[in-house]
N, C-alpha and C positions, 0 to 999 in steps of 0.2 A: 480070461476077459473076453466080453462080447466085442467082436469086430466088425458087427454090421454097421452100414452106415445110414443114418436116420435122415427123415425129410428135413429135421430140424439143422443137421449139420450142413446140408446143402443150401438151405436157405441163409444161414449165417454165412457161409462161403461167397454166396452170390451177392448179398447185402454188403459184405467188405470190399468185393470187386467194384460194385457199382458206386458205392459211396466214397471209397478210397481211405476212410478212415474208421476206425473202431467206434468213435463217438456217431458217426453218420450211421454205421450199421446198426448200432444199438437203437437209435430214433426210428429207422426203418422198421425194426423188427418190434419196437416198442418193449425192450428189455434193457437190462443194465449193461454197461461195458464189460464188466467181468464174466457176464454170461456169454457174450460174444467170444472174448478171449478163450474162454475154456472150450467153447465149441469148436473154435478153429484148431486149437491145440490137441483135442480128442481127435478130429478128422485127420489131422496129419499123421497121428499115431496110428490110426486104424488103416490108413492106405499106405503108410511108410514112405510118404513124399513130403518134401519140405515145400510148403505152399507160399510162405511169407517170409522175409528176412527183414530184420529190424534195423532200419538205418536212420540215425538222429531222432530216436524216438518214434518213427513211424514205420508201420508194416508195409513193406513193399512187395508185390507179387512177383514171384518167380516165374521163370519161363515155363515151368510145368504147370503151374497155376493158371497162366495165360491159356495154354492147350487145354486144361480141364474145363475151363470156365464156359467154353462154348457148348460142351455136351451138358454141363449142370444146367445152365440156362435153358436148353431146349428141353430138357427133362421137367424142369419146373414149369415151364409154359404149358407142357402137354398135361401135366397135373391140374393146372390151374383152368385148362380147357374143359377137362372131364368134370371138374366141379361146377363150372359154370354150365355145361351141358346138362347135369344132372339137376341143377337148380332150375333151368329152363323147363325141364320135363315137369318137375315137380309143380312149378307155377301152372304149367299148362293143364296138368292133370287135376290139380287141387283147386286151382284159383280162377279158372275160366269157364262161364257158363253162357251158352248162345241160346237165345230165346226167339222165336217167331210167333207172332201174336196178332189176332185180329183187331181192328181199330177199337171195337167196343170194348175191348180188355185191355190192350195196350194204353188207351187213354184215360183208364178208370182205375181199377184196383192195382193192376201190375205195379205202377210207380211206386205206390205204398207198400207192395210187396218187396220191390228192389230196395227201397231206402231202409226198410226195417231189417231185411237180410244184410244189407251192406254194414249195418252198425254192428252186427254179431260177427260178420266176416270182412273187415275192413281190407284184407290183402286180396280179396276175390275181385275179378273182373267180371261182369255182367254186360252182355251185349244183346240188346233187343232190336229186332228190326220188325215193321209192321206190315203186313200184307193180308190179302183177303183170306177167308178161311180155307177155302179150297187150296190156296198157294201155300198156306201154312201146313196143311196136311201133305202136301207134295214134299215140302221141305224136310219134313220128319221122315217120310218114307225113303227118302233118298240120302238121309243121314247129312243133311246139310245145316243141322241145328241139333241142340240137346233136347230141347223143350218146346212144344207147340202149344198154344192156347188159341182154340177156335170154338166158334158157335156152329157145332156140328150135331146132328141126331146120333143116337148111340149106335145104329145099325153101321153108320159110317166109321165109327173109331173102334169098332171090334176088331183090331189087329194089334198084336205086340201088347205093350204096356200103356193102357188107356183107360180113363175114367172120367165120368161126368162129375164136375166139382159141384155144380148146382144147376138143377132144371127150375126155370121160372116162367110164370105167365107173361104174356106181352102186356103193353100198356098203349093205349090212345094218347096221342098228344095233339093237343089243340090250342090255339091262342086263348089267352086269358079272357078275352071279351068275346069269345065264340058262344053260340048258341047251345053247344055242348058241354062247355066248361064247368057247369054247376051239376052235371051228372056224377054218380057215384060210382057207376060202372057203365061202360060201353058195350053195345052189343052190335053184330054185324049190320043189322037194319038201320042202326043210326047215322052210317056212313052213305047212305042213299043219296045222290046227286050231289055230293062234296067233291070239292077238288081235292085230290089226293096224291101226296108226295110219295112216291114209291120206290122200293128196291127194284134194280134192273131184273129183266127176264132172266131166267136160267140160275137165279139165286134161289135155295131152298126156300127161305123165308117168303119170298115172293110168290113162289109157287103154292105155298100153304094159304097165304092170304087170299090170293085170286081164287083157288078153289073153294075155299069157305065163303067168299062173298057170291060166288057163282052157285053155291047150294042154297043160299038164301035169295037169290034173285036181285042181289043188291048191285046197282049201277054207279060207278064213280067216274069222275073225270080226272084221268092220269095224264098230266101234262109235264110233270118233272120226275126224274129217276136219278137215284144216287146209290152207291153201295155201302155208304158209310153212314150209321145211324146219327153220329154226332153233326153231320152235315143236314140230315133230315131235320134236326132240331132247329138249326140256323134258318133252314128254309121255311118251315113252319112259322118261325119267329118273325120272319120277313114278310109273311102272309102269302105264301104260296099255297097254302092248303092246309089239310090235317093228315095225320098219318097213324101209323101203328108201329112201334118200336120194341127193341128189348129193354127189360126194366134196368138193367145195369146202366146203359147210357142215361136213362131217365133220372135216376137216383143221382148222378154226377151233375145234373143241371144245377145252376146257382142263380139264374135269373128269376125275373117275376112276371116275364111275358107270357109264359106257357103253364098250361095245366097237364098233369099227367093222371090218366084216369085208368083204372084196371080194366082190362078187356076180356069179356066173357066170352072167349071163343077158344077153340083147341089149338092155339098157336104157341106152342111151348118153345121156350129157348134153351138149348142144351149147351150150357158152358163146359166145354171139354178140355181136357189135359191129355197131351199124346207124348209119351217118352220115345225117343229115338233108340234104335237098336245099337248105334254106336256106343262105344264104351266110356260113359261119362262117370266121373267120380262121385260115388254116392256120399262122399263127405260134404259136398255143397249141393248136390242134387236134391237129397231128400230133405235136408233143411229149407232149401227154397221152396220145393212144392208145399211144405208145411206152412211157411209165410203166406203163399199164394192162396190156399185153402182159407186160412185166417181171415185175409183181407177181403176175398170174395163175399164171404159170408158176412162180413160186416156192412157192405154196400147194398146187397140185394134185400129189399123189404120183405121182412118174414111173411107178410100176407099173400106174397106173391111166388112163394118158394113151393114148388110142387115136390121136389125130393132134392137131399143133398145136405 
């Protein structure tokens, strides 16, 4: 006869000690009363110790049972702690994805990607933080997130696992009643003498635009700067001037006070994905990237896509 003590034996013993009655123990274990009675009798046989005496129809623990209970309870708590730890590790590894994204990506296609991903992975947790593209790159390189979404040129993202999701042309943004609003395309010379809402100095896009305008001898009046494309649209809407922004932000605009017009200048926007070196579970990493690719391609107008 097998004399090994099983986990089920110990659970029945603890349940009976805690609930005091066979009925209570059965309820605690969600089994029938005969199952509890059989497990206790079997345990007593295997350890050759009487654990309970029957007094007036009730099972009363013996002194030996009282001594044994402390060790049994401690052992079961330890097993439960291991099970919880394993569950937490699984949840952390399989169910948590940390993302850092530039505003023009965090405010446009990524909410749609997260929503569609969440429907397929309801137990997953996605954390998204919004930062400048350079900060996003720093976070990925220092392993402070799993995925980074940024507007960065290919030369910047050539490290680790990175790719350009979509590369697209920039667009001019002007008030709907502006003299340029009826143009089919905008060229650098069209901005001569205009009040221009600009990105701050040191931003890659600002450097590109300034260099292009200089090469054409175009003079603009720059009185307002902001690093966020969505804020630029609000400033143009408010009458602060005209500007050139990325097409993803433009595609997300729902008002009727602005016109977005393709800009014929070599100002490409590389919407890049960078994967951190830290060990993220591919069970949620790859599916999320697939959702991100699909959603960004839905939003960027096809006539503006250079590659992707």
